[in-house]
C-alpha positions as CSV (number, residue, x, y, z in Angstrom):
1,X,64.7,-38.9,117.6
2,X,64.6,-39.4,113.9
3,X,66.7,-37.5,111.2
4,X,62.7,-36.0,110.1
5,X,62.2,-35.9,113.5
6,X,64.8,-33.5,114.4
7,X,64.5,-31.5,111.6
8,X,60.5,-30.8,112.3
9,X,61.6,-30.0,115.6
10,X,64.2,-27.3,114.5
11,X,61.4,-26.1,112.5
12,X,59.6,-25.5,115.1
13,X,61.2,-22.5,116.5
14,X,62.0,-24.4,119.9
15,X,63.9,-21.3,121.5
16,X,60.6,-18.7,121.0
17,X,59.8,-17.7,124.0
18,X,55.8,-18.3,123.2
19,X,57.0,-21.9,121.9
20,X,59.3,-22.5,124.5
21,X,57.0,-22.5,127.4
22,X,56.0,-26.0,125.7
23,X,59.3,-27.5,127.1
24,X,61.4,-30.0,125.0
25,X,59.7,-33.4,125.8
26,X,56.4,-31.6,124.7
27,X,57.8,-30.6,121.4
28,X,59.9,-33.7,121.1
29,X,56.5,-35.5,120.9
30,X,54.9,-33.2,118.8
31,X,58.1,-33.6,116.6
32,X,57.2,-37.0,116.4
33,X,53.5,-36.7,115.6
34,X,54.1,-34.3,112.6
35,X,56.6,-36.6,111.4
36,X,54.3,-39.6,110.9
37,X,52.0,-36.7,109.1
38,X,54.7,-35.9,106.8
39,X,55.8,-39.5,106.1
40,X,51.9,-40.0,105.4
41,X,52.4,-37.0,102.9
42,X,55.5,-38.2,101.1
43,X,54.4,-41.8,101.0
44,X,51.1,-40.6,98.9
45,X,48.6,-41.4,101.9
46,X,47.7,-37.6,102.6
47,X,48.1,-34.8,99.7
48,X,50.2,-31.8,100.4
49,X,47.5,-30.2,101.0
50,X,45.8,-32.3,103.4
51,X,49.0,-32.5,105.1
52,X,49.1,-29.1,105.5
53,X,45.6,-29.1,107.5
54,X,46.7,-32.5,109.3
55,X,50.1,-30.3,111.2
56,X,48.3,-27.5,111.7
57,X,45.6,-29.6,113.7
58,X,48.3,-31.2,115.3
59,X,49.8,-28.0,116.3
60,X,46.4,-26.8,117.5
61,X,45.8,-29.7,119.6
62,X,49.2,-29.4,121.4
63,X,48.7,-25.6,122.1
64,X,51.2,-24.4,119.9
65,X,51.0,-20.6,119.7
66,X,48.1,-19.9,116.6
67,X,50.0,-17.2,115.0
68,X,52.6,-19.1,114.3
69,X,51.1,-22.5,113.6
70,X,50.3,-21.6,110.1
71,X,53.6,-20.5,109.1
72,X,55.1,-23.7,111.0
73,X,53.1,-26.0,109.1
74,X,54.1,-24.6,105.9
75,X,58.0,-24.6,106.4
76,X,57.6,-28.6,107.4
77,X,55.5,-28.9,104.3
78,X,58.1,-27.5,102.2
79,X,60.9,-29.0,103.8
80,X,59.3,-32.6,103.5
81,X,58.3,-31.9,99.7
C-alpha cells in the first residue's frame, strides 16, 4: 500500500464498528480506488468538487455507511488538497 492509500485507509475510520464489517481487504481496495480519484484531482483531471462527488460515489458503491460517506469524502479531499 502506497503512502496516499495508507492515509486514505486511515481516514476511512476502519475501526468504527459500522465500517469494520466491510473487512480490511475491501477497505484496502476501496482506499486504492479513492487514491486514484484523489490523484486525478491533484493532477487537474477533475475539479475538487467533482472529486468529492466521485469519492462519495465510490464509497456508496462499496457499501460504506451512507451517514459517514459525506464526511469521509470531505476529509479525503481536504487531505489531498
